[in-house]
LOVEXSE-754230 format. One line per 3 residues: their letters; for each residue y, z, x of N, C-alpha, C. Coordinates in steps of 0.001 Angstrom, whole numbers, padded with zeros to 6 digits. Layout:
A	Y,Z,X,Y,Z,X,Y,Z,X; ...
***
This chain:
MIH	-001325,-000241,000399,-000229,-000179,000084,000919,000444,000744; 002160,-000602,001041,004037,-000749,000776,004496,000306,000161; 005191,000907,001424,006511,001596,000570,007494,001146,001624
HFI	007812,000815,002184,008994,000051,002600,008741,-001616,002327; 009046,-002637,001726,009239,-003773,001369,009770,-004420,001529; 010125,-005969,002360,011201,-006382,002904,010483,-008174,002333
WPV	011634,-008324,001551,010860,-010300,000716,011769,-011002,001909; 012147,-011926,002402,013013,-012890,002239,013239,-013643,001419; 014862,-014150,001659,015126,-014856,000748,015843,-016854,001766
RVY	016271,-017292,001702,017301,-018542,002629,018186,-018280,001166; 019053,-018534,000875,020408,-018858,000319,020776,-020587,000249; 020777,-020812,-000769,020753,-022714,-001158,021995,-022359,-001564
YED	022455,-023673,-002013,023306,-024282,-002476,023620,-023884,-003206; 022843,-023829,-004065,022794,-023698,-005368,023420,-022287,-005870; 023936,-020794,-004246,023423,-020138,-004824,024735,-019667,-004804
TDA	025722,-020215,-003619,026460,-019988,-003492,027658,-020730,-004389; 029355,-020282,-004730,030300,-021327,-005240,030972,-022112,-004380; 032347,-022673,-005032,033179,-023487,-004022,033083,-022915,-002682
AGV	033238,-022253,-002608,033757,-021300,-001001,032279,-021379,-000238; 030782,-021597,-000218,029760,-021186,000449,028892,-020255,000392; 029906,-018761,-001121,029852,-017981,-000939,028960,-017475,-001744
VYY	027708,-016741,-001732,026629,-016181,-002402,027316,-015466,-003706; 026956,-016319,-004879,027429,-015438,-005772,027565,-014025,-006057; 028118,-013480,-006799,028049,-011937,-007173,026480,-011948,-007616
ANY	026471,-012464,-009195,025312,-012428,-009290,023787,-012899,-009499; 024133,-014008,-008366,023243,-014102,-007874,021341,-012959,-007037; 022591,-012238,-006668,021925,-010418,-005603,021391,-010058,-006272
LKF	022209,-010175,-008348,020876,-009512,-008701,019912,-010594,-008665; 019502,-011624,-009223,018214,-012393,-008956,017267,-012725,-007786; 017982,-012154,-006703,017801,-011796,-005319,016810,-010311,-005825
LER	017325,-008961,-005483,016889,-007609,-006120,015632,-008129,-006634; 015691,-008231,-008215,014670,-008952,-008446,013277,-009527,-008840; 013284,-010419,-008036,012738,-010714,-007310,011800,-010248,-005755
ART	012014,-009199,-005418,012394,-008618,-003800,011550,-007791,-004745; 011844,-007575,-006113,010794,-006029,-006520,009984,-006574,-006895; 009619,-007761,-007844,008369,-008434,-008276,007344,-008727,-007235
EWL	008463,-008907,-006029,007070,-009341,-004997,006296,-007915,-004030; 007586,-006874,-004787,006606,-005358,-004253,005819,-004902,-004678; 005731,-004831,-006214,005128,-004576,-006909,003318,-005722,-006787
REA	003854,-006647,-007067,002720,-007479,-005968,002422,-006852,-005370; 002005,-007144,-004219,001759,-006768,-003235,001545,-005207,-002917; 001746,-004146,-003924,001872,-002918,-003839,000242,-003059,-004666
GFE	000281,-003916,-005672,-001166,-004268,-006354,-000894,-004259,-007709; -000198,-004717,-007986,000075,-004518,-009519,000725,-005836,-009990; 000085,-006707,-010959,000625,-007718,-010944,001568,-006917,-012768
QTH	002979,-007669,-013236,003313,-007301,-014184,002441,-008092,-015427; 001904,-009537,-015474,001533,-009738,-016766,-000053,-008619,-016381; -000991,-008360,-015682,-001365,-007025,-016186,-001245,-005806,-016153
LKE	-000716,-005576,-016032,000349,-004366,-016702,000879,-004386,-018111; 001004,-005357,-018090,001338,-005565,-020211,-000168,-005588,-020763; -000989,-006683,-019835,-002061,-006781,-021158,-002927,-005830,-021865
QYK	-003436,-004936,-019957,-004496,-003887,-020111,-003374,-002410,-020870; -002352,-001930,-020204,-002253,-001176,-020376,-000946,-000906,-021460; -000075,-002258,-021976,000337,-002608,-023126,002386,-001879,-022448
LIL	002311,-002460,-021200,003329,-001232,-020609,004050,-002605,-019221; 005489,-002131,-019933,006332,-003909,-019205,007667,-002699,-018103; 008290,-003259,-016816,008831,-002614,-017140,010183,-003014,-017375
MVQ	010891,-001962,-017310,012518,-002517,-017446,013484,-001853,-016922; 014532,-002642,-016018,016169,-002121,-015716,016885,-001325,-016765; 016361,000454,-016152,017620,001038,-017044,018866,001392,-016735
QFS	018903,001294,-015372,020353,001427,-014767,020369,000820,-013638; 021713,000069,-012954,021428,-000913,-012161,023047,-000346,-011612; 023488,000364,-009944,024425,-000491,-009464,024348,-000679,-008462
IDY	025835,-001374,-008070,025480,-002517,-006889,026833,-002223,-005651; 026578,-002321,-004320,027614,-002107,-004191,028252,-003414,-002981; 028674,-004395,-003250,029032,-005591,-002426,029616,-005192,-001217
LKP	029443,-005118,000584,029983,-004743,001646,030541,-005954,002080; 029511,-007360,001879,030200,-008214,003069,029203,-009199,002517; 029994,-010363,002232,029884,-012166,001830,028250,-012405,002138
ALF	026698,-012598,001735,025896,-013689,002025,026540,-015477,002100; 026166,-015898,003280,026673,-017431,003045,025679,-018799,002604; 026572,-020120,002950,025075,-021071,002662,023964,-020594,003618
NDL	022592,-021040,003909,021570,-021046,004792,021766,-019676,005353; 022075,-018996,004604,021702,-017426,006293,019999,-017270,005813; 019414,-016577,006199,018171,-016312,005644,018674,-014711,005556
LDI	018168,-014064,004459,018682,-012785,004119,017009,-012109,003750; 017140,-010818,003981,015779,-009605,003619,016455,-009055,002753; 015483,-008609,002374,015696,-007428,000433,014634,-006782,000898
TVN	014944,-005286,000584,014941,-004267,001092,014397,-003393,-000920; 013177,-003225,-000454,012844,-002125,-001647,012551,-000891,-001152; 013040,000228,-001760,012349,001272,-001603,012586,002673,-002473
ITK	011274,003405,-003004,011038,004677,-004037,011215,005716,-003443; 012890,006296,-003853,012984,007182,-003860,012835,007914,-004329; 012147,008402,-005985,011957,009098,-006980,010862,008968,-007986
LRK	009722,009058,-008317,009223,008500,-009403,009477,009836,-010224; 009613,010110,-011828,009269,010808,-012570,007650,010326,-013778; 008028,010809,-014710,007451,010689,-015928,006385,008964,-016459
ASL	008524,008614,-017371,008343,007508,-017411,009483,006753,-016162; 009590,006723,-014997,010287,006657,-014740,010454,006385,-012877; 011313,005363,-012367,011111,006119,-011068,012851,005372,-011006
IMT	012925,005486,-009481,014036,005040,-008902,014417,004322,-007375; 014601,003559,-007014,014578,002313,-005820,015802,002167,-005631; 015995,002204,-004030,017300,001875,-003410,016543,000575,-002899
QQV	017625,-000444,-003109,017238,-001991,-001991,018997,-002423,-001388; 018155,-002762,-000474,019805,-004030,000760,019238,-004710,000305; 020115,-005829,000837,020530,-007055,001374,021020,-007123,002836
LHQ	019845,-007540,003499,020747,-007629,004889,020571,-008586,005563; 021558,-009389,006649,021532,-010496,006702,021546,-010166,008472; 020446,-010374,009160,020813,-010109,010841,021330,-009155,010785
HNI	020002,-007501,010361,020798,-005938,010127,021810,-005586,009677; 022399,-006390,009242,023880,-006123,009020,023255,-005950,006967; 023728,-004512,006753,024465,-004522,005271,025079,-005646,004643
LCK	024812,-005868,003765,025358,-006765,002765,026127,-006308,001276; 024489,-005377,000572,024582,-004943,-000383,023903,-004093,-000403; 024069,-003083,-000811,023287,-001717,-001573,023050,-001719,-003169
AHV	022101,-001643,-003504,021354,-001073,-004787,020679,000013,-004841; 021465,000604,-006318,020519,001920,-006744,020217,001301,-008242; 019093,001219,-008685,018162,000676,-009518,016970,001671,-010698
KIV	017431,002049,-011104,016696,002970,-012162,015469,001620,-013013; 014470,002133,-013231,012935,001324,-013516,012517,002389,-014681; 012216,001665,-016011,011300,002465,-017038,010278,001556,-017523
AVN	009104,002463,-017486,007876,002935,-018231,008318,002194,-019796; 008241,000446,-019900,008374,000613,-021522,006332,-000102,-022734; 007253,000902,-023520,005420,000112,-023994,005751,-000733,-024609
TLS	004907,-001893,-024352,005452,-003017,-025063,005482,-003286,-026830; 004622,-002648,-027846,004421,-002367,-028924,006000,-001674,-029609; 006033,-000784,-028960,007368,000218,-029248,008700,000179,-029204
LRP	008160,-000721,-027191,009870,-000943,-026890,010081,000336,-026811; 009606,001790,-026547,010177,003243,-026311,009531,003405,-024502; 009736,004073,-024408,009612,004766,-022695,008536,005508,-022801
MGF	007584,005707,-021978,005960,005661,-022331,005715,006771,-020751; 005389,007077,-020735,004321,007807,-019031,003636,007022,-018107; 003956,006852,-017278,003034,005967,-016589,001623,006191,-016602
PRE	000745,004760,-016876,-000959,005921,-016541,-001424,006584,-015505; -002278,006995,-015357,-002443,008692,-014338,-002877,007309,-012745; -003020,005734,-013613,-003912,005418,-012159,-002191,004797,-011289
IKT	-001688,003974,-012519,-000055,003381,-011691,000450,004976,-011199; 000681,006218,-011614,001734,007008,-010947,000252,007472,-010123; -000172,007442,-009749,-001214,007833,-008663,-000518,007259,-007032
ALQ	-000824,005266,-007474,-000497,004800,-006380,000913,004643,-005720; 001435,005236,-007120,003095,005267,-006702,003509,006072,-006079; 002619,007613,-006657,003159,008950,-006007,002378,008387,-004115
KLI	001308,007551,-003951,001157,007341,-002250,002303,006621,-001797; 003038,005666,-002256,004075,005094,-001811,004664,005396,-000952; 005009,006960,-001826,006786,007224,-001639,005679,008711,-000562
TEK	004351,009729,-000719,003912,009963,000377,003642,009260,001598; 003163,007656,001233,003969,007570,003217,005135,007076,003449; 005723,006691,002090,007481,006660,003442,007465,008005,003975
ND	007139,008986,003284,007741,009943,003851,006821,011098,005135; 005430,010241,005882,005089,010211,006226,005894,010538,007540
***
């Protein structure tokens, strides 16, 4: 299992504005893709969670600090770290890096939601155990 995940992203022309700078909303896409790939690497496919556990993961809170711009053709590293695990939610920190420089930082609260009621639900034991292991490995 992975506790500190890094996902590489290349900035394409379509990600930028007229000045060749990454459009602010596209950082949200980069961060979402990294979370999806982190989840996959941790052994959980979102389709499997939905089918087997009737569970989807939804963003409940999100804050982002933009520090420096990314530019066309930059190769970025998007990080994912779990900082807190609760009964039905988890808190993550994410960063967008270019050549080890932090371009932006995000704080994300993800909630486990039942697909039928669309209400928060506790993580199934198997998933919570795996997520707890990721946090423990991070602190080792």
